[in-house]
C-alpha positions in Angstrom: 0.0 0.0 0.0 1.4 3.4 -1.0 2.5 5.6 1.9 0.6 8.9 2.2 2.6 12.1 1.7 2.8 14.8 4.2 3.9 17.4 1.6 2.1 20.7 1.1 2.1 23.4 -1.5 4.1 26.5 -0.6 4.9 29.8 -2.4 8.6 30.6 -2.8 10.9 33.2 -4.4 14.4 33.1 -5.8 17.2 34.7 -3.8 20.2 33.4 -5.7 20.6 31.5 -8.9 24.1 31.1 -10.4 26.6 28.7 -11.8 28.2 26.4 -9.2 30.4 24.2 -11.4 30.5 23.1 -15.0 26.9 22.6 -16.2 25.7 22.8 -12.6 23.9 25.7 -11.0 22.8 26.4 -7.5 19.6 28.1 -6.5 18.7 29.5 -3.1 15.1 30.4 -2.5 13.0 31.8 0.3 10.4 29.5 1.7 10.2 29.8 5.6 7.7 26.9 6.0 9.9 24.5 4.0 13.1 25.6 5.6 11.7 24.8 9.1 10.3 21.4 8.2 12.6 19.6 5.8 14.8 16.8 6.9 18.0 15.6 5.2 17.2 13.3 2.3 13.7 14.7 1.6 12.9 16.5 -1.6 10.5 19.0 -3.1 8.9 19.5 -6.5 9.4 22.9 -8.0 7.2 24.6 -10.5 9.4 26.1 -13.2 7.9 29.1 -15.0 8.2 29.9 -18.7 6.2 27.2 -20.4 2.5 26.9 -19.5 2.3 23.6 -21.5 4.6 22.0 -19.0 2.3 21.2 -16.0 4.8 18.9 -14.1 7.0 20.2 -11.4 10.6 19.1 -11.2 11.9 17.1 -8.2 15.1 18.3 -6.4 16.9 17.3 -3.2 18.3 20.1 -1.0 21.8 20.7 0.2 21.8 23.5 2.8 19.2 25.6 4.6 18.8 28.3 7.2 15.5 27.8 9.2 15.9 31.1 10.9 16.3 33.1 7.7 13.9 30.9 5.9 15.9 29.8 2.9 16.7 26.5 1.2 19.5 25.8 -1.3 20.0 23.1 -3.9 22.1 22.4 -7.0 20.8 21.2 -10.3 22.5 19.8 -13.4 21.6 21.2 -16.8 20.1 18.2 -18.6 17.1 19.5 -20.5 14.6 22.2 -21.3 13.2 22.4 -17.8 16.6 23.0 -16.1 17.6 25.4 -18.9 14.5 27.5 -18.1 15.5 27.4 -14.4 18.7 29.3 -15.2 16.5 32.3 -16.3 14.8 32.5 -12.8 16.5 35.6 -11.6 16.4 36.8 -8.0 12.8 37.9 -7.1 11.2 35.3 -9.4 8.1 33.9 -7.7 7.0 30.3 -8.0 5.6 27.5 -5.9 6.6 24.0 -4.8 5.3 20.9 -3.1 7.2 19.6 -0.1 8.7 18.4 2.2 8.3 15.1 0.3 9.5 11.6 1.0 11.5 9.8 3.7 15.0 10.9 4.3 18.2 9.5 5.9 18.1 8.1 9.4 20.9 7.7 11.9 21.0 4.3 13.5 21.4 4.3 17.3 24.9 4.4 18.6 26.4 5.4 15.3 29.9 6.8 15.7 31.5 6.5 12.2 29.8 6.8 8.8 31.0 6.4 5.3 29.2 8.7 2.8 29.6 8.3 -0.9 28.1 10.7 -3.5 28.4 10.7 -7.3 27.7 13.7 -9.6 24.5 15.5 -8.6 23.9 12.8 -6.0 26.2 14.7 -3.7 23.4 17.3 -3.1 21.2 15.4 -0.6 24.3 14.1 1.2 25.5 17.6 2.2 22.6 18.1 4.7 23.2 14.6 5.9 26.8 15.2 6.8 25.8 18.4 8.6 23.3 16.4 10.7 25.7 13.5 11.3 28.5 15.8 12.6 26.0 17.7 14.8 25.3 14.3 16.4 29.0 13.8 17.0 29.4 11.2 14.2 32.7 11.0 12.4 32.3 11.1 8.6 34.4 10.0 5.7 33.0 11.5 2.5 33.8 10.2 -1.0 32.8 12.4 -3.9 33.0 11.1 -7.5 32.9 13.6 -10.3 33.4 13.4 -14.1 36.1 16.1 -13.9 37.6 18.6 -11.4 35.3 21.3 -12.9 32.3 19.4 -11.6 33.3 18.9 -8.0 30.5 20.5 -5.8 30.1 21.4 -2.1 33.6 20.4 -1.1 33.9 23.5 1.1 30.6 22.8 2.9 31.4 19.2 3.5 34.9 19.9 4.9 33.5 22.8 6.9 31.2 20.4 8.7 34.2 18.4 9.6 34.1 15.4 7.3 37.2 13.8 5.9 37.0 14.4 2.1 38.1 12.0 -0.6 37.8 12.7 -4.3 37.8 10.7 -7.6 37.4 12.0 -11.1 36.7 10.0 -14.2 39.4 11.8 -16.2 42.0 11.9 -13.4 42.1 15.7 -13.5 42.0 15.7 -9.6 42.1 13.1 -6.9 42.0 9.4 -7.7 41.8 8.6 -11.4 38.7 6.4 -11.5 35.5 5.9 -9.7 34.3 6.6 -6.2 33.7 2.9 -5.7 37.5 2.3 -5.8 38.0 4.6 -2.8 35.0 3.3 -0.9 36.3 -0.3 -1.4 39.7 0.7 0.1 38.1 2.5 3.0 35.8 -0.4 3.8 38.8 -2.8 3.7 40.9 -0.6 5.9 41.0 -0.6 9.7 38.2 2.1 9.8 35.2 0.7 11.6 32.0 2.1 10.0 28.6 1.8 11.6 26.6 2.8 8.5 27.1 3.6 4.8 25.1 6.3 2.9 25.1 6.8 -0.8 23.4 8.7 -3.6 24.3 8.9 -7.3 24.1 6.9 -10.5 22.4 3.5 -10.0 25.4 1.4 -11.0 27.5 3.3 -8.4 24.9 2.8 -5.7 24.5 -0.9 -6.6 28.3 -1.4 -6.2 28.4 0.6 -2.9 25.4 -1.5 -1.5 27.3 -4.7 -2.5 30.4 -3.5 -0.8 28.5 -2.7 2.4 26.8 -6.1 2.3 30.2 -7.8 1.9 31.5 -5.8 4.9 28.3 -6.5 6.9 27.5 -2.8 7.3 24.0 -1.3 7.0 23.6 0.8 3.8 21.1 3.5 2.9 20.6 4.5 -0.7 18.7 7.5 -2.1 17.1 6.3 -5.4 17.0 8.7 -8.3 13.7 8.4 -10.2 11.4 10.7 -12.2 9.0 11.7 -9.5 6.3 13.4 -11.5 3.7 14.2 -8.9 5.8 13.8 -5.7 3.1 12.5 -3.5 2.4 8.9 -4.7 -0.5 9.4 -7.1 1.1 8.9 -10.6 3.2 5.8 -9.8 5.9 6.8 -12.3 8.7 6.3 -9.8 8.3 2.7 -8.8 11.2 0.9 -7.2 11.4 -2.9 -7.2 12.2 -4.2 -3.7 12.2 -7.5 -1.9 8.8 -6.4 -0.4 7.2 -5.6 -3.7 7.1 -2.4 -5.8 7.3 0.8 -3.9 7.0 4.5 -4.8 10.2 6.4 -4.7 8.5 9.6 -3.7 6.6 8.4 -0.7 8.2 5.1 0.4 11.6 6.6 -0.4 13.6 8.2 -1.8 15.9 6.7 0.9 15.8 2.9 1.0 17.7 0.1 2.8 20.3 -1.0 0.3 19.5 -4.7 1.1 15.8 -4.1 0.2 16.3 -2.8 -3.3 16.3 -5.3 -6.2 19.1 -3.9 -8.3 
């Protein structure tokens, strides 16, 4: 049975919208109700103005927020017409969104050391997680995988929160030449004792991370990336195959137990 969503529709307005890295932009918007209620790993569906024929909102995870000042920030990859139109949303542009949606990350009891692995834009929802983990006194090793050094995002925020930062790039322009899964495998095989593994990014990467965590007998949480058209479980376009049947990514997830997902 589909889990009911607790998301609501809110008005918002753009505060900042600018390039963050190669083909990646960051947007900060004012929405006090959302800023005070969102948990790490949850998402929102944003209405993008400019094309009245496009009635669907676009789903985005968030990275940082300030509940007192009432703003939320996220980063988005330029991948199509919708995100191209987003780059024209100058400060002051008004819109609306649906959120907070979905179930986010959770911190198992007595967690002391966490391994966090993000690939590409999958880094975005992990930034808020690292902030929460470190606030709870959890030591974090963060592995970021990027196509090239020009696409590394949120390194400053991640290290500011106190995480140990590791980097891989596909082209070897910075960090380890290769994939994030190479670094995670080495870290899991080292003397470091992890209590939990978190990951978000391309499906092949997450599948590999979940397999590594399984081999090491460490719990793993994965944030699935699906096209969540409605964001509240009505359209069933974001189904995830699990050991307990098909579930909706937008209401049952987007965070799932890595052991539960049928990769």
